N, C-alpha and C positions, 0 to 999 in steps of 0.2 A: 882253436879256430875263432877268429874275431868276426864279429858281425859288422856289416857295412850298412850304410844308410838306406840302400835299396831294399834290403830284406826287412819284412815286418818283425817286431820282437816276438820271442816265443811266449806262449801262454804259460802261466804259472805264477807262484808267489813272488819270484824275483824279476818279473816282467818290467815293472816300473823303474827299478834300479838300472837295469841294462839299457832301457830306452833312454834314460837321462844321460848315460855315459855316451851313447852313440850320438845323441843330439848335441852334446857339448863338444864332441870332436868335430862335427861337421858345421856347426853354427860359427859364423864369423862376425865378431864385433870389433869395430875399430877402436883403437885406444883413444882416450880423451885428448891426448896431445895431437893426434892427427886431425881430429875434428876442429880444434882451435886453429890449427894452421890453414885449414881449408877455408874457414870463415875469414881469416886475415887475407888470404889470397883473393877472395871475392871482393873485399873492401878495396884492395889495391887495384883491382880491375875496373872499378867504377870510375867514371869520369864526370867532372862537373861541367855543366852547360855554361858556356860564356855568352853573356848578353852584350852585344855591341852598343856603344854609346853613340848618340847622334852627333856629338862633337868630334868623334874619331872617324866618321865616315868620310871617305874621299869621293867627291862627285866628279866623274869624268865627262868628257864631251865626245859625242859620236856624230858623224856625218853620214847621212843616207841619201842616195840618189833614187828618186821615186819613178824614174822613167820606165814605163811599160811594166810596172809591178801592180798586181791586183790590190785594190784598196784594203780589203779585209786582211789578207795575208801580211801586208805591210804594217797594218795597224796592230796585229798580234806581236810582231817583232818590236815595234816602237813601245808598246805597252809593257813588254817584258823589260826593256831597258829602263823605262821610266820608273818602274817599281823596284828594279834591282834584283829580279827573280833569279838571274844567273850567277849571283854572288854566293859564295859558300856560306857566309854568315847572314843570309837573308832572314829578316824578321818582319812579319807583316805590319806591325804597328809602329815601325820606325822608318823614317824617310831614308831609304838606302839607295834611291834611284840616281840616275845620271841625267845629264842634259842631252837632248836629241835634236839635231838640226836636220830638217828634211828639205832637200832642194828639188826642183822640177816638179812641184806638186800639180802643175797644169797638165802634166803628162801621165798622171795616175790612170791606170786602166780600170775601167768598169766592165765586167763581163756581161754577156748576154745583151738584153734590151734595157739594162739599167740606166744608160745614158739619157734615154727619153722616158722610161717607165718609172724609175725610182723618184720619189718625191720626198722632200724634207718639210716637215710641218713646223709651223710656228704659231703660237697662240698668244694673243695680246691680252687675255683675261677680260675682254669685253665680250658682250653678246655678238655672235657671228664674227668673232675676231680670229678665226682659224684661217691661216693662209698656207697653202701648199705650193712649193716651188720645185720644179723638176731639176734633176741633177745637172743638166746642160746649162741652165741659167745660173745655178750656184757656181759651177766651174768657171763661167765667164766673169762673174762678179767677184768671187773670192775662192781661188782654186784650193787653198789650204784647208777650207772649211770641211771638205769631204773627209779628209784624213782626221782632222781634230774631232769631228762628230763620231767617227768610228772608234777612235781611241777613247773618247770620253765614255762611250757606251760600254767599253770593256773594263774600265777601271771601277773599283768599288765606289759606291755612292756615300762618301763621307768627307770629312774635313781634309784628310790627308790626300785624297785624290784631287781635290780642288787646288791643293798646293802643288801636286805633281804635274798637273796639266799645264802649269805655267812654265815648266821646263821644256816643253815641246815648242820648237821654233820652226815654222813652216814658211817656205818661200816659193813663189811661182817659177822663178827662173833658177839658173845655176849659181848666181851670185849670192853671197850672204856676208853679213858684217861680223862673223864670229871667227875670223882667221887668227886673231890674237889668242884665242883659247886653244888653238892647235888641236882641232877635233880629229879623232881617229875614224878613218873611212871604213864603212861596213858595206859590203855587197856592192 
């Protein structure tokens, strides 16, 4: 009768010998050849991270019609295109963004009482040099400023964002001078 691993070894002077035989039969150790092949398989599965070069990035042109779109929601989409967040090889410290042309900025929608209640502050750095202008006067003077101001607030505050904001082109009407770039229409 053979002993199995479930039964405890019998008491006596041969107890240690029998216990070793049972433990050797049940214990499983992998041969060294199997261990080496497992590590080789792990090395083969690892992938190298590719870092895009700034010279290889292709900057596309996009055209967005801002008619009756809320300013903040439109600014989120524009900011995403300017930074290149939708690209699969997005890298935060490399300029991956695209050019964005926004038309009909005079028809951007401000929700609630923001047309009269929202103010844009400007400080001249002199004493009592703070001037606050309501959104309705800003829209009459420069309709694209509402969108540019919102997008600038969503971009990081660094040198790269100052370069990215130059790629945003805003126009009050439906006409724009960028037809030669053949922009892709969004929304």
